[in-house]
C-alpha positions, 0 to 999 in steps of 0.5 A: 578516902584517906584514913587519917582524913575520912569523909564521914563519922562512920568511916572514921570510927570503922577504920579505928575499930578495924585497926586500919588506923589508930586514934592517935594517928587520926587525931594527929592529922586533925591537929595538923589541919587545925594548926595549918589552917589557923591563919586561913580560918581562925576557927579555933580559940584554943587547940588542945594538942596535949589532952587530945593526944592523951585521949587518943592514946587512952582510946587506942589502949581501950580498943587494944584491951578489948574494952567495949567502945562507942559508935565514935570511939577515938574520933577527933571532933571540936566544939563551940567554946561554950560547953563545960568540960571539967578541968578545961576553960569555957571562955564563951568567946569572951574576955569576961570568961576567958579564964573560967575553968569548968568544974563539971562536964556538960551533958552533951559533952558527957554523951559524946565522950561516952560515945568515944569521941574526943575533942581537939580544941575550943572553936571560935564563936560570936561573943557570948553567942550573941551575933548572927554574923560571927564577928568577935571583937576579942578573937577576931572573926572565924573566916568563911572557908569558901570565901574569906571575905564573906561571913561565916554566920554566927554565933557558931562561926568556928563550928561552921568554919572548922567543919566546912574547912575540913578540919573536923567532920562535925562539931556542936554549936547552939541555936537561939535564933539561927546560930546553927542554921546560919553558919551551916548555910554560909559554909555549905554544910548541914546544921540541925536545930532540934525541937526545943527541949530535945537536948539537955543544956546542962553545962552549956552557957545560957543566953535565952533559956526559953529558946536556946538549943544544942545541936550539931553541924556536920558535912552530911545529913547522916553525920549530923543526925547521928550526933543529934541521936547521941546527945538527945534524951532526958536529963534530970540535971536540966528540967527543961529537957523533955522526957521523950525518946531519942529521934527515930531512925531516918525514913527510907521511903518518903512516898507518903510525905507531903511537902509544903513550900513556904517560899511563895511568901518571901518571893519579893524579898528573895535574891534570884539565886535563892528562888532558884535553890527552892526550885531545884529542891522541888525538882529533886523531891518530886519523884519521891514524895506524895505531893509538893504544894504551896503552904499557907504560912501565918505572918513570920514578921511578927514572930521574928520580932517576938523571938527577938524580944524574948531572946534579948530580954532573957540575955539582958537578965543573964548579963545584968551583973556583968553589964553593971560591973564590967561593961568595958570588958564586952566588945562594943557590938555586944555591949550595945545590944545588951544595953538595948535589951534592958530597954525591952518593957517587961509587959512586952516580954511576958506577952511574947511568952504568953502568946507563944503556945497560941501562935504555935497551935495556929502555925501547926493548924495552918502551915501543916494542914496539908504538909508533913514538912515545910521548905523555907529559905535559910537566908534571903540572899547569899552569904554577905560580905563581912564589910556589909555587917561591920559595926561602925563602918557599914551604913546598912549593917542593921538592915542586913543583920535583921534580914539574915535572921528573918527566916530563922527566928520564927522557928526558934520562937515556935520551938520547931525542929529544923534541918538546914542543908545546901541545895545549890550554888550561886554564880559565884560558887556560894552556897544556897541553903534551905530549912526543912521544918517539921512538927515538934519531935519529928526531926526524923522527917525533916532530916529524911527529906534533907538526906534525900535532897543531899542524895539527889543533888550530889553537890560537891563539897563547897569548901574542904581543906587540901592540907595533908600531913607530910609523909612520915 
């Protein structure tokens, strides 16, 4: 482990606390990687060098004076450009909010700052978090660190690129229909979409108030889970944030767990590499769990359609005034989607909301009848080429985009916790990732299974930066 480029959040924090490296040194190294990789990744909208160094100096001074430090004291991170921080721009990857300076700080950022973490900049994203491919008309797309011709997935595209590319160890994203899970899958890293209501959304740009989730992307399951624990918990500033305990510690003994495989439902729609990824996961888990069997899964197609109807209706409401007053300031793809959202009939939207609880109960009663967690594909294919989803140039764009989210949207609609983890590689070296889905509030079980897969498979990092600072 290089002290200025550690391999985990715990190693980074431990090295700073032990005085083996200063926060300033670690932050300078992260800033160097951010700047040196910019042309290759385009992961950042803004690199905040001055404020990051100031925060690192303050962290070092606090440590030297003997003040109490948090679990991430002095560790540099970066986050999706949609989290308010007082005095900083929250641009949401857009032209409309490009100069918006926040007057308060989001709860998630407050909690990371209380844990001692600092930020080195705002990460690229799909404009207003709308777009599973990660394209951005105003800032250009964040590039996949494994293969720049492939998409990063969206909308947390910069988070996937910066973490997968080794610039930072972890980043916050957001997930409304797959926006954490898709970048994690495309960039070969770990992403957690928590139970709806697990993490406060105060101070976070809204898209779909009934489906938006705040969650982490990281290089390992343990790092992602640590961030989730730090940002979770009730918050009086967000009435949708539930008063539940923070996620439990990860399980070390999985011998009583029953695994349900949802892959059979999708067999005719999956590329061979994805089928092999499921088989790899089954083989890796068999020695450690009570059982692995096919799970009875209700129709996910209808749930994906309902999820989209809800998300687009609510997004249309969020953007209604700007669409009337400043339509030309949206990128063409987002403007087109928002125009379509206004055509969703109110009865369809309300009906989708009304039947969600019924469908959730049916899903829990059937899919989880003989299982504690479900394993399902994240995407039915390897990360697509960017050219396949470029608006106006690809005749199959709509079909590819729809297929990309067909396995992620249903779990957003149901509000279930999901961990996405890479399990294998295609012949081209592209990541194959699976979703580990649990009952509400059981992120601990999903993450524990993901951790066991990570440990058993011991996959090499799909993409890390080889950039190192010149010797002083």
